[in-house]
N, C-alpha and C positions, 0 to 999 in steps of 0.2 A: 757167528749167526747173530743178527740183531734185528730189533723191531722197535717202533715207536708207539706211543699214544699220544692224542693230542686233543684239545678242547678249542672251541671257538669263543672268540670274543662276544661279550654282551652287546647285541645289536644296538641296543638303545643307547649305549655309551659311544658309539661311532659318531663322528660329526655329519652333519645334515647332508652334506655334498657326497658323502661316502655312502649313506644310506640310499640316497637317490640314485646314485651309480649302480649299486647292487641290485637295486629292485627296478632298473629302468625298463627290463624286459619282461617284468611280472604283470600280467593282467587281470589276475583274481587273487583273492585272499589266500587260497590254497597255494598259489604260486610264490608269493610272498613268504608264507610260512616255510615252504620248501627250501627257498634260498637260505633264510634264518638257520635252518637246521643242518645247512651244509657248510656254515661258517667254520667249523672244524676241520675240513678237508683242503683248506686253502692256507698256505703259509703266511700270506698277508692279513689274513683275519683270524689267525688260530696261534697257539703256542704249544710246544712240547712240554708234556707233563710227566712223561716216562720214556727212559730208554733202557732196553733190557739187552743184554750180551751173555753169550755162553761159547766158550772155546769147545768145539767138539770133540777135541783131542783128549780132553782133561774132565769135561763136565763142570768146570769151574766157571764162574762168571760173576756178573755185576748188574744190579739195577739202580739206575740214577733216576731219582723223582722229584718232583715238587710237592711240597707239604704245607702249602699256604703260607700264612705269615711267620710260622715258627719252624725252624729246623728241628728234625726228629734226629735222635741219636742213631750213629750208624750200628749195624749188626750184621751177622753172619748167619745164614741159614742153609744148611745142606750144601755148603760150598760156594753159596752165592752171597756176595756182599751188598748191602742195601745201604744207600746213601742218599740222603735229601739234600735239595738245594734250590737255588732260583734256576729259572729257564737257562741263564748264561752259565751258571756253574754246571749244570748237568751236561749242557753240549760241551763245555771245555773238558769235562771228565771223559766224555765220549771220545772226543779226538785224541785225547792223550792215551787212552787205551787202544785206539784204532791205530795209532803210530806203530804199533808193535806187530801188526798183521799185515799179510800180503794178499789175502783171500777173504772174500766177505760173502755171506750166504743170507739170502732174505726170500721172503715170499712177497711178491710185487714190490720190491725195493726199489727198482728201477722207476716204477711208474708213481710211487708215492714216497716212502721213507727217505731215500737218498736225497731227492730233490728237495724235500721239506726241509732235512737237516741243513743242507747247503743255504737254503734261503733263510732259515732262522739264523744260522750262523752269521749271515752277511748282516742281518738285521741288528744282532747282538755284537757286531764287530769283532767277530771271532774267526780266525783263519784256519781252514781245514788242514788237516795233516795227511789225508789220503784222497786219492781220485776214486769216490764211489760209483762214479758213471763213466767207466771205461767202454770201449767199443761193445755194442750189443751182442755180436754175435761171437763173442769170446767168453768162454765159461771159467776161465781161470781166475782173474781177479775179482769178479762178481758173479756169483751163481744165483740167479733170480729164478726161483723155481716155478713162479707162474709162467715165465717164458720156457722154462725147460720141460715142464710137464705139458705144455700145449704145443710142444715143438715149433716155438716162436709163431704161434697163431695158426699152425698148419691143421690142427683139429677143429679149428673154427670156433671153438668155444674154451674159455678158462672158467675154472671152478674156485670156489673160495677155499681158504686154508681148512675151514671147518669141514666142508664136503670131503676134500682130499683126506684129511684125517681120517674121518669115519670110513673111507673106501678102502685105506690101507690098515685099518685096525689100531690106528693111533688114537690116544685119548685127545679128545677135542679141547682146544683152550676154553670152549664155551660149556664145558661139562659143569663148570662150578656155577653156572647161572649168571655169568657176566659176558656181554658182548660190547663191541666197541661204541656202539651207539648210547650206551648208558655212562660212558667214562665221564662226560660232563656232569651228569647228574651226581655221580659218586663223588667228583671232586667238589662240588657245592656242599655236599654233606660231609666232607672232611674225611671219606674214607681212602685216604692216600696210599696206604699199603695194600688195599684190596686192589687198587689200580696197577700198582707195581707188580703184584703177583699175577694179575691177569696178564699183563704185558710179558711177564716171565713165562706164562704158559704158552703164549704165541710163539716164543723163541724155542722152548722145548719141543713143541710140535713141529716147528720148521726144522729143527735138527734132525728130528726122527725121519720126517719127510726126505729131508737131504741124504740121509744114510741109504734109504730105499733108492732114490734116483742114482745115487754113487755106486750101489751094489748091483742093482738089477737094471738099470735103464741107460746110464752113461756108458758108452763103448769107446770113447776116444781115449 
């Protein structure tokens, strides 16, 4: 089970042509601010600052995270290894770990996490070790719970991980007062381990949601 956290680049540090390109369809100041707020959603204008993983069979895992200019000492907490590094280093650690597994579980991983990791890997000249984007309608190699719980869109609506968690009595990853929109601010404040733990919270909730899908919904 894995999840990532990302932050957008500083818009003002982009070259003038890139700024113009991103804002070319913006008609109002509100439109411009909306684009700037979404830079963290696109792998060409953002980077990965945390990757969390858990093996659902053992409840052991790791969180690889960025910690600014200075590496933090690795530590283990409740069976989870925390290790800091540059974006290139944490992506490399992810692929090294992924090489040992044949099944990956995510929430919206096909729509966000997997493509993002592939693109940031290419930008950092890192070769992936596994295909995280196998054929969509096979739930063996990649179980994307957003697909599975909406029955590949048949229900006409997908809900957030937070909403699913609350509906199934799972502790929401947002229960600690952090959400994905705040990751950039936390990073600027140097609260790197808070981001790492928030990312892990998403993975724990995804793992528990997977167990519900596995035990009560998946009949294949």
